[in-house]
C-alpha positions in Angstrom: 176.4 194.7 99.0 177.3 195.6 95.5 179.6 193.1 93.9 183.0 194.4 92.8 183.6 194.6 89.1 186.0 192.0 87.7 189.1 193.7 86.2 190.8 191.5 83.6 194.5 191.0 84.4 195.6 192.9 81.3 193.8 196.1 82.6 195.7 196.1 85.9 198.2 199.0 85.7 201.8 197.7 85.6 200.9 194.1 85.0 201.7 194.2 81.2 205.2 195.4 82.0 205.8 192.6 84.4 204.3 190.0 82.1 206.7 191.0 79.4 209.5 191.0 81.9 208.7 187.5 82.7 208.6 186.5 79.1 212.0 188.1 78.5 213.5 186.5 81.6 212.3 183.1 80.3 214.0 183.9 77.0 217.3 184.5 78.7 217.3 181.9 81.4 215.6 179.0 79.6 215.8 179.7 75.8 219.3 181.3 75.9 218.3 184.3 74.0 220.3 187.5 74.3 218.6 190.3 76.2 219.3 193.0 73.5 217.7 190.8 70.8 214.5 190.6 72.8 214.4 194.4 73.4 215.2 195.7 70.0 215.2 194.7 66.3 213.3 192.1 64.4 213.4 189.6 67.4 212.0 192.1 69.9 209.1 191.1 72.1 205.9 192.2 70.3 204.3 193.5 73.5 206.9 196.2 73.8 205.1 198.3 71.2 202.1 198.6 73.5 203.9 199.8 76.6 204.1 203.4 77.6 207.7 204.8 77.9 207.5 204.7 81.7 206.4 201.0 81.7 209.0 200.1 79.2 211.7 201.7 81.4 210.4 199.8 84.4 210.4 196.5 82.5 214.0 197.0 81.4 215.2 197.9 84.9 213.3 195.0 86.4 214.9 192.5 84.0 218.4 193.9 84.4 218.1 194.0 88.2 217.0 190.3 88.3 219.9 189.2 86.0 222.4 191.4 87.9 221.4 189.9 91.3 220.2 186.4 90.2 222.5 184.5 92.6 221.4 186.5 95.6 217.8 186.2 94.6 218.1 182.4 94.3 219.7 182.2 97.8 217.0 184.3 99.4 214.1 182.4 97.8 215.7 179.1 98.7 215.7 180.2 102.3 212.1 181.3 102.1 210.8 178.1 100.3 210.6 174.8 102.1 210.7 172.8 98.9 212.6 175.0 96.5 211.4 177.1 93.6 208.7 175.2 91.6 210.4 173.7 88.6 207.2 172.6 86.7 205.9 176.2 86.2 208.4 178.7 84.8 205.9 181.6 85.3 205.9 180.9 89.1 209.7 181.1 89.1 209.6 184.4 87.2 206.9 185.8 89.4 208.9 185.1 92.5 212.0 186.7 91.0 210.1 189.7 89.8 208.4 190.2 93.1 211.5 189.7 95.2 213.6 192.1 93.1 211.1 194.9 93.5 210.8 194.4 97.2 214.5 194.3 97.8 216.0 196.8 95.3 213.4 198.8 93.6 211.2 201.7 94.6 208.0 199.7 94.4 205.6 199.4 97.4 205.7 195.9 98.8 202.0 195.3 98.5 202.0 196.2 94.8 205.0 193.9 94.2 203.2 191.0 95.9 199.8 191.6 94.3 201.2 191.9 90.7 203.3 188.8 91.1 200.3 186.8 92.3 198.3 188.1 89.3 201.1 186.9 87.0 200.8 183.3 88.2 196.9 183.4 88.3 196.9 184.2 84.6 199.1 181.2 83.7 197.4 177.8 83.5 200.4 175.8 84.8 201.4 178.3 87.5 197.9 179.2 88.9 198.1 176.6 91.6 201.1 178.3 93.1 199.3 181.7 93.6 199.0 181.1 97.4 202.7 180.1 97.6 203.9 183.1 95.7 201.8 185.4 97.9 203.1 183.8 101.2 206.8 183.7 100.1 206.8 187.3 98.9 205.2 188.6 102.0 207.9 186.8 104.0 210.5 188.3 101.6 209.2 191.8 102.5 209.7 191.0 106.2 212.8 188.9 106.2 214.6 189.6 102.9 217.0 192.3 103.9 218.7 190.4 106.7 219.1 187.5 104.2 221.0 189.9 101.8 223.2 191.0 104.7 223.9 187.3 105.4 225.3 186.8 101.9 227.7 189.8 102.2 229.2 189.2 98.7 228.0 189.9 95.2 230.3 187.1 93.9 227.2 184.9 94.4 225.7 186.8 91.5 228.3 185.5 89.0 228.6 181.9 87.7 231.1 179.9 89.8 233.3 179.1 86.7 233.7 182.8 86.0 234.5 183.7 89.6 237.2 181.0 89.6 238.7 182.3 86.4 238.8 185.9 87.7 240.4 184.9 91.0 243.1 183.0 89.1 243.7 186.0 86.8 243.3 189.0 89.1 243.2 187.7 92.7 240.3 187.4 95.1 240.3 191.0 96.3 240.0 192.4 92.8 237.4 189.8 91.9 235.2 190.9 94.9 235.6 194.5 93.8 234.6 193.7 90.3 231.6 191.8 91.5 230.5 194.7 93.6 230.9 197.1 90.7 228.8 194.8 88.4 226.0 194.7 91.0 225.3 198.4 90.5 223.3 199.7 87.6 225.9 201.7 85.5 225.6 205.3 84.5 225.1 206.4 80.9 228.4 207.2 79.1 228.5 209.5 76.1 231.2 210.3 73.6 230.7 214.0 72.6 232.0 215.7 69.5 233.1 218.8 71.4 232.8 220.7 74.7 232.5 217.8 77.1 232.3 220.2 80.1 229.3 222.0 78.5 227.5 218.8 77.7 228.2 217.4 81.2 226.4 220.5 82.6 223.5 220.3 80.2 223.0 216.6 80.9 223.5 216.9 84.7 226.6 214.7 84.6 230.3 215.0 84.9 233.4 214.7 82.6 235.7 211.8 83.1 239.5 212.2 82.8 239.3 210.6 79.4 236.8 213.1 78.1 233.7 210.9 78.3 230.6 212.5 79.7 228.9 210.4 82.4 225.3 211.0 83.6 222.8 209.3 85.8 219.9 210.3 83.4 218.0 207.2 82.3 215.1 206.6 80.0 215.0 207.0 76.2 218.3 208.5 75.0 216.5 209.9 72.0 214.8 212.4 74.2 218.0 213.8 75.7 219.4 217.2 74.5 221.9 216.8 71.6 220.7 213.5 70.4 218.7 214.7 67.3 221.4 217.2 66.6 224.0 214.4 66.5 226.3 215.9 69.1 227.1 212.7 70.9 226.7 208.9 70.9 226.4 206.3 73.6 229.7 204.6 74.3 231.2 203.2 77.5 234.2 205.1 78.6 236.4 202.0 78.3 235.2 201.3 74.8 236.1 204.9 73.7 239.8 204.3 74.5 241.1 201.9 71.8 240.3 204.2 68.8 242.4 207.0 70.4 245.5 204.8 70.4 246.1 205.6 66.7 247.1 209.1 67.6 246.6 211.8 65.0 244.5 210.1 62.2 243.7 213.1 60.1 243.6 212.0 56.4 244.8 208.5 57.3 243.1 205.3 56.0 241.8 203.0 58.6 239.9 199.7 58.4 237.5 199.1 61.3 236.8 195.4 61.4 233.7 194.1 63.2 232.7 197.8 63.3 229.0 197.8 64.1 227.2 199.5 65.8 229.9 202.1 64.9 231.0 204.0 68.0 234.7 203.6 67.2 234.1 204.3 63.5 232.4 207.5 64.5 235.4 208.5 66.7 237.9 207.9 63.9 235.8 209.7 61.2 235.2 212.7 63.6 239.0 212.8 64.1 239.6 213.1 60.4 240.3 209.5 59.3 239.1 207.9 56.1 237.4 204.8 57.5 236.1 201.6 55.9 233.8 199.9 58.4 233.5 196.1 57.9 230.9 193.9 59.5 229.5 190.5 58.4 225.8 191.4 59.3 223.8 193.4 56.8 221.4 194.5 59.6 224.3 195.7 61.8 225.9 197.6 58.9 222.5 199.2 58.2 222.4 200.3 61.9 225.9 201.6 61.6 225.0 203.7 58.6 221.9 205.1 60.5 224.1 206.0 63.5 226.6 207.8 61.3 223.9 209.6 59.4 222.5 211.0 62.7 226.0 212.2 63.6 226.5 213.7 60.1 229.6 211.5 59.6 230.5 209.5 56.6 232.5 206.2 56.2 232.8 203.5 53.6 231.2 200.3 54.5 231.5 196.6 53.6 229.3 193.7 54.5 231.9 190.9 54.8 233.5 188.4 57.1 236.6 190.2 58.3 238.6 187.0 57.9 237.7 186.8 54.2 237.5 190.4 53.3 239.7 191.5 50.4 239.8 195.2 49.7 240.8 196.0 46.1 244.5 196.1 46.4 244.4 198.7 49.2 246.6 198.7 52.2 245.7 200.8 55.3 247.5 203.2 57.6 245.7 201.6 60.5 243.5 198.6 61.3 241.2 198.4 64.3 240.0 195.0 65.5 237.2 194.9 68.1 237.2 191.2 68.0 234.3 188.8 68.7 234.8 187.6 72.3 233.0 186.2 75.4 232.1 189.8 76.3 232.6 189.1 80.0 233.8 192.7 80.5 230.3 194.0 79.6 228.3 192.2 82.3 227.8 195.5 84.2 225.8 196.8 81.2 224.6 193.5 79.8 224.0 191.2 82.8 222.5 188.5 80.6 226.1 187.7 79.4 226.9 186.1 82.7 224.2 183.5 82.2 224.5 183.0 78.5 228.2 182.4 78.1 230.0 179.2 78.9 233.7 178.6 79.7 233.9 176.3 76.7 233.2 179.4 74.4 236.5 181.0 75.2 238.9 178.6 73.5 237.0 178.7 70.2 236.8 182.5 70.3 240.5 182.9 71.1 241.3 180.9 68.0 239.2 183.3 65.9 240.9 186.3 67.5 244.4 185.0 66.6 243.3 184.5 62.9 241.9 188.0 62.9 245.1 189.5 64.2 247.0 187.6 61.4 244.6 188.8 58.8 244.8 192.4 60.0 248.6 192.4 59.6 248.1 191.6 55.9 245.9 194.7 55.5 248.5 197.1 56.9 251.0 199.3 55.1 254.6 198.9 56.4 254.8 201.1 59.5 251.1 200.9 59.9 249.3 200.7 63.3 247.1 197.8 64.4 244.9 198.3 67.5 243.4 195.1 68.9 240.7 195.1 71.5 238.1 192.9 73.2 235.4 193.6 75.8 236.5 190.5 77.6 238.2 190.0 81.0 239.6 186.6 80.0 243.4 186.5 79.6 243.1 184.2 76.5 241.2 186.9 74.7 243.6 189.7 75.7 247.3 189.5 76.5 247.7 185.9 75.6 246.2 186.4 72.2 248.6 189.2 71.4 251.6 187.3 72.9 250.7 184.3 70.6 250.6 186.5 67.5 253.8 188.4 68.3 255.6 185.1 68.8 254.4 183.9 65.4 254.6 187.1 63.4 258.1 188.6 63.3 256.7 191.6 61.3 254.7 192.9 64.2 256.0 194.6 67.4 254.2 196.1 70.4 254.0 199.9 70.8 253.4 200.4 74.5 250.7 202.9 75.5 251.9 205.9 77.6 250.1 207.2 80.7 249.7 210.6 79.0 247.5 208.8 76.3 245.1 207.6 79.0 244.8 210.8 81.0 247.2 209.5 83.6 245.0 206.5 84.6 247.9 204.3 85.6 245.6 201.6 87.0 244.4 200.7 83.5 248.0 200.1 82.1 249.7 196.7 82.2 253.4 196.1 82.6 253.6 195.5 78.9 252.1 198.8 78.1 248.7 197.4 77.0 245.3 198.6 78.4 243.3 196.5 80.8 240.3 198.1 82.4 238.3 196.4 85.1 234.7 197.0 86.2 236.0 198.3 89.5 238.3 200.9 88.0 237.6 204.6 88.1 236.2 204.4 91.6 233.8 207.2 92.7 232.2 208.2 96.0 228.8 207.5 94.4 229.1 203.9 93.2 226.6 204.7 90.4 229.1 207.1 88.8 232.1 204.7 89.1 233.3 201.8 87.1 234.3 200.8 83.5 233.5 198.0 81.2 236.2 195.4 81.2 238.3 196.0 78.1 241.7 194.9 76.8 243.6 196.8 74.1 247.1 196.5 72.6 248.8 198.6 69.9 251.1 196.9 67.4 253.2 198.3 64.6 254.0 196.5 61.3 257.7 196.5 60.4 
């Protein structure tokens, strides 16, 4: 009998994508590194350059699926393991998560999911002894996993308990369950288009939302989609596209966009005719903003500066936009790592910075000027409470409530005070993949 040729693990199709996925998962869960930082920029995983586009897309979807359903995966694996997930071999943990996620939620044959996870642990010195365990557990997962998902019956398990408790206190249990369910679904791609949203929705096989955003289920490299190279649109969640519109007609008005990178709101304002100065403290992020504007054939002034310390040369602005640093809990549906990287203790410190930024913004405004404050957070301290605190302390500012006609009649996103509060469960759709919004808060203030 002719002996079979040994195939090194690196030559097995699909293994490299899963190995990189395991590395990136370890970066998020054990080294507290942001997912985006590991996927792009100077801190990106070096192995990404060697992956074909298809494998890169698989790796991204795999990591996102695991982070989005981490609580459910932990529950299922704990039921299938007599002694719990091995704690002395991170690669064994990653291999179990990767295999189970593919079996339960991805279009990967069970045998391939099991085999590649076993190969992952075999290639790791500390984890190799668990190869048999990984094989047995994942085979059981293929047989018994779906009933265990049905047993859970709630995606609230996929959020940190401290966050669930906060959301129930702020929005109620029913709304929190709806938000958790929305977060569990991979979101569609949202695009802000320069013109003809209906035409672009047709070209991109999507649909136009009431707010004018084009939403499509197309995935993969956005650079390959029609209109990208021509600068006809940019990627921007539908909720994130609302705050810049609260200035109304901005033609020939001067607007300072604080914490502006990567530049979606700057692009909106410039395209609408405003003279924008985009401010961000990171040189790399400002460079990225300039690149994005260049692709879109749009121009704005830029400044690399801390918004709290920035002093423009004697100039006051018609408008100031603050997209303030925040806990970003409203973006978990698009950035599932946020749920596992943020801590409740972060919120108080961020709220203090937001209050200072609001006070700073007021000093940059002309009398009668408009201040739009927004955060991609679902935490009350970073939304309505921050604005209420500043209004109580600053007699020169008053709230200008947002009307339903300004948000395409979407009453569900308006608060009693006339501010905007979007939830992940808003904009429901018969196809859950086409529903939902990032969690955003926005308020419009006027300087006396």
